[in-house]
FIBADO-457573 format. One record per residue (C-alpha): residue in three letters; x, y, z. Coordinates in steps of 0.25 Angstrom, whole numbers, padded with zeros to 4 digits, always signed. Layout:
BEGIN
ALAXYZ ...
END
This chain:
BEGIN
MET+0547+0275+0455 ARG+0551+0290+0454 LEU+0542+0292+0442 LEU+0530+0285+0449 ALA+0532+0293+0461 THR+0532+0306+0453 PHE+0520+0302+0446 ILE+0512+0299+0458 LEU+0516+0312+0465 GLY+0512+0320+0453 LEU+0499+0312+0452 VAL+0496+0316+0467 ILE+0499+0331+0464 ILE+0490+0331+0452 CYS+0479+0324+0460 GLY+0480+0334+0471 GLU+0479+0345+0462 VAL+0466+0339+0455 TYR+0460+0337+0469 LEU+0462+0352+0472 GLY+0457+0356+0459 ILE+0444+0348+0461 GLN+0442+0355+0475 THR+0444+0368+0468 PHE+0435+0366+0456 TYR+0424+0357+0464 PRO+0425+0360+0479 GLU+0413+0351+0481 ALA+0419+0339+0475 HIS+0425+0335+0488 THR+0414+0338+0497 THR+0403+0329+0502 ALA+0391+0330+0492 GLN+0381+0339+0496 VAL+0366+0339+0493 ASP+0362+0351+0484 ILE+0352+0359+0492 VAL+0345+0362+0478 ASP+0343+0348+0475 GLU+0337+0346+0489 LEU+0327+0357+0488 ILE+0323+0352+0474 LYS+0320+0339+0481 GLU+0312+0345+0492 LYS+0304+0356+0485 LYS+0293+0353+0476 THR+0290+0361+0463 LEU+0281+0373+0465 VAL+0272+0370+0453 ASP+0260+0371+0462 GLN+0264+0384+0468 ILE+0266+0391+0455 PRO+0254+0398+0448 GLN+0249+0393+0435 ALA+0253+0405+0428 GLU+0268+0403+0432 LEU+0267+0388+0429 ALA+0262+0392+0415 TRP+0274+0402+0414 ILE+0284+0390+0417 ALA+0277+0381+0407 ASN+0279+0392+0396 ASN+0293+0396+0400 PRO+0301+0383+0402 ILE+0314+0390+0403 VAL+0318+0401+0412 VAL+0331+0408+0409 LEU+0340+0412+0420 GLY+0351+0423+0420 ALA+0363+0420+0428 ASP+0376+0426+0433 PRO+0387+0417+0428 SER+0397+0421+0439 PHE+0389+0423+0452 TYR+0393+0411+0460 PRO+0387+0407+0470 LEU+0373+0413+0466 GLU+0374+0408+0452 THR+0385+0404+0442 PHE+0387+0393+0432 ASP+0395+0380+0436 GLU+0406+0373+0427 ARG+0395+0366+0419 GLY+0388+0379+0416 GLN+0377+0376+0425 TYR+0370+0388+0433 THR+0373+0386+0448 GLY+0374+0394+0461 LEU+0363+0398+0470 GLY+0354+0403+0458 GLY+0356+0390+0452 ASP+0350+0383+0464 TYR+0338+0392+0464 MET+0336+0389+0449 ARG+0336+0374+0452 LEU+0326+0376+0463 LEU+0317+0385+0455 SER+0317+0376+0443 HIS+0313+0364+0452 LEU+0302+0372+0459 THR+0296+0379+0447 GLY+0299+0370+0435 ILE+0306+0381+0428 ASN+0318+0378+0419 PHE+0329+0388+0420 GLN+0339+0391+0409 VAL+0351+0399+0414 LEU+0357+0409+0404 ARG+0372+0410+0407 GLN+0378+0423+0403 GLY+0392+0429+0404 ASP+0389+0439+0415 TRP+0377+0444+0424 ALA+0374+0457+0416 THR+0371+0449+0403 SER+0361+0440+0411 GLU+0354+0452+0416 GLU+0353+0458+0402 LEU+0347+0445+0397 ALA+0336+0446+0408 GLN+0332+0460+0403 GLN+0332+0455+0389 SER+0322+0444+0394 LYS+0332+0433+0391 VAL+0334+0429+0406 ASP+0322+0426+0414 MET+0327+0426+0428 PHE+0340+0426+0437 MET+0342+0417+0449 ALA+0352+0426+0457 ILE+0351+0441+0455 GLY+0350+0453+0465 GLU+0339+0462+0464 THR+0341+0477+0459 GLU+0333+0488+0454 ARG+0338+0486+0440 ARG+0336+0471+0439 LYS+0321+0473+0445 GLN+0318+0480+0432 PHE+0318+0467+0424 MET+0318+0456+0435 ASN+0309+0452+0447 PHE+0317+0447+0459 THR+0313+0436+0469 GLU+0317+0437+0484 HIS+0332+0436+0485 TYR+0337+0422+0490 ILE+0351+0427+0494 ASN+0357+0440+0498 LEU+0372+0442+0498 PRO+0380+0455+0500 GLY+0389+0462+0490 MET+0404+0464+0493 ILE+0413+0475+0490 MET+0428+0472+0486 ILE+0440+0481+0483 ARG+0454+0478+0480 ARG+0462+0471+0491 ASP+0473+0482+0491 ASN+0463+0493+0495 ASN+0464+0497+0510 VAL+0449+0498+0512 ASP+0443+0486+0520 GLN+0429+0490+0521 MET+0419+0497+0511 ALA+0405+0499+0509 ILE+0397+0504+0497 PRO+0398+0519+0501 ASP+0414+0517+0501 LEU+0412+0514+0486 TYR+0407+0527+0482 GLY+0415+0533+0471 LYS+0423+0520+0469 ARG+0423+0511+0457 VAL+0415+0498+0461 VAL+0413+0487+0451 VAL+0401+0478+0451 VAL+0396+0467+0441 GLN+0387+0473+0430 ASN+0373+0471+0433 TYR+0375+0464+0446 PHE+0367+0467+0459 TRP+0378+0476+0464 HIS+0379+0484+0451 ASP+0364+0488+0453 TYR+0366+0490+0467 ILE+0377+0500+0466 LEU+0371+0507+0455 ASP+0357+0509+0462 ASN+0363+0513+0476 TYR+0377+0518+0475 PRO+0379+0528+0463 LYS+0392+0534+0469 ILE+0399+0521+0466 ASP+0407+0520+0453 LEU+0401+0507+0448 LEU+0409+0498+0438 GLU+0404+0486+0431 ALA+0410+0472+0429 LYS+0405+0460+0421 ASN+0407+0450+0433 THR+0413+0450+0447 SER+0426+0445+0443 GLU+0428+0457+0434 ALA+0423+0466+0445 LEU+0434+0460+0454 GLN+0444+0462+0444 MET+0440+0477+0442 VAL+0443+0479+0457 THR+0456+0472+0457 ASP+0462+0480+0445 GLY+0457+0493+0451 THR+0446+0496+0441 ALA+0436+0496+0452 ASP+0437+0499+0467 ALA+0427+0489+0472 VAL+0418+0478+0468 ILE+0404+0475+0473 ASP+0398+0461+0471 TYR+0393+0449+0479 GLY+0403+0443+0489 PHE+0401+0429+0484 ASN+0403+0434+0469 LEU+0416+0442+0472 LEU+0422+0431+0481 GLU+0420+0420+0471 LYS+0425+0428+0459 MET+0438+0432+0467 GLN+0440+0417+0470 VAL+0438+0412+0456 ALA+0446+0423+0449 GLY+0457+0425+0460 ILE+0454+0439+0463 PHE+0459+0442+0477 GLN+0463+0457+0476 VAL+0450+0462+0481 LYS+0444+0462+0495 THR+0430+0464+0502 VAL+0428+0477+0509 GLY+0413+0477+0510 THR+0399+0471+0507 VAL+0386+0477+0501 GLN+0373+0472+0506 SER+0361+0471+0497 GLU+0346+0470+0500 ASN+0344+0462+0487 GLY+0349+0448+0486 HIS+0349+0438+0475 ALA+0336+0433+0470 ILE+0329+0427+0457 ALA+0325+0437+0447 VAL+0315+0435+0436 ARG+0312+0444+0424 LYS+0301+0454+0426 ASP+0293+0449+0414 LEU+0292+0435+0420 PRO+0283+0436+0432 GLU+0278+0422+0431 LEU+0293+0417+0433 TYR+0295+0427+0444 ASN+0283+0421+0452 ILE+0288+0407+0449 VAL+0301+0410+0455 ASN+0296+0417+0467 VAL+0287+0404+0470 ALA+0299+0395+0469 LEU+0308+0404+0478 ALA+0297+0405+0489 SER+0298+0390+0490 ILE+0313+0391+0494 SER+0315+0393+0509 LYS+0325+0403+0515 ASP+0333+0391+0521 GLU+0333+0385+0507 ARG+0338+0398+0501 LYS+0349+0399+0511 SER+0353+0384+0509 LEU+0354+0387+0494 ALA+0362+0400+0496 ASP+0372+0393+0506 LYS+0374+0382+0496 TRP+0381+0392+0487 LEU+0386+0403+0496 TYR+0394+0393+0504 ARG+0400+0383+0494 GLU+0413+0383+0487 LYS+0413+0386+0473 PRO+0421+0378+0463 ALA+0433+0384+0456 GLY+0429+0394+0445 LEU+0434+0394+0431 GLU+0445+0403+0434 ARG+0450+0394+0445 ARG+0448+0382+0437 ALA+0458+0387+0427 GLN+0468+0390+0437 TRP+0467+0376+0443 TYR+0468+0370+0429 PHE+0480+0378+0426 PHE+0486+0374+0440 PHE+0483+0359+0437 PHE+0489+0360+0423 THR+0502+0367+0427 GLN+0504+0358+0439 ALA+0502+0345+0431 MET+0512+0350+0421 LEU+0522+0354+0431 LEU+0520+0341+0438 CYS+0522+0333+0425 LEU+0534+0342+0422 GLY+0540+0340+0436 ILE+0538+0325+0435 LEU+0545+0324+0421 THR+0556+0333+0426 TRP+0558+0325+0438 ASN+0558+0312+0431 LYS+0568+0317+0421 SER+0577+0322+0432 CYS+0576+0308+0438 ALA+0579+0302+0425 LYS+0592+0311+0423 LYS+0596+0307+0437 ALA+0594+0292+0435 VAL+0602+0293+0422 LYS+0613+0301+0428 ALA+0614+0291+0440 LYS+0615+0280+0430 LEU+0626+0287+0422 GLN+0634+0289+0435 SER+0632+0275+0439 ILE+0637+0270+0425 LYS+0649+0280+0426 LYS+0652+0274+0440 LYS+0652+0260+0435 GLU+0661+0264+0423 LEU+0671+0271+0433 ALA+0671+0259+0442 
END
């Protein structure tokens, strides 16, 4: 009976850990199924073939595949899920545009954003789904009207006594940004008094602040907060925001005017309320655990299971020893009697 009770207790503990793990990895698994707004829009909206000029229709026929560049780590605007599928707000717009225009998109995944931009300049990427407009990018890309506009965030080390900062407070300080991100161009174009440092991605930029290589980091708030949570970086704090006139838009290479016209026709058919619903879907949802957090949970499950098994074996062994000892004492008592 003791062994059975111990086994049941261990099973209950393991099931509890698995349940918590599923909630961490897939927070939507225990929520009521929700209708995807993109699926609903696809059902409601007809294709725009009748509204697309013949020259553009001919272009689609001659260019069956349009190559998209993407930022691999820019959740919730764009990212890749556990199956390697392009997703996020940009992914939703890609699905809508594909339905409305008949264009087939192929997403070219790279290790960082700077490489994706370089491929566009080399004519190996045709367009981007979520990109901020800057003067440098306008040299090789045409931008649509932006569909979402979010501010940047200034973060510094938590042990710094400063609680509020604006851009002028950063003059002469080392400020890190992700290479070729919007804020990289923004600082270079408008604030030459800032000592600008470059990082490959947001996680690296945050690490440069925590280890003292940089005095501050500027990036989009949603990106910073997500990377802090996933990587477990909590030694920084928010001290200010940076507003931008240019939000995120779709951008098409300048040498593809037909594609640019097609995209604008499609975007015009998506109302402001529909755009807001698409944005709300991603800005106010809980993200599943990232790869770093998954590794932590797997390690936790493994060690807990091993400790539990070791505990059960130790307890059973102890119980067996006690039983043997009790039996021997009983035999001795009978012999003495």
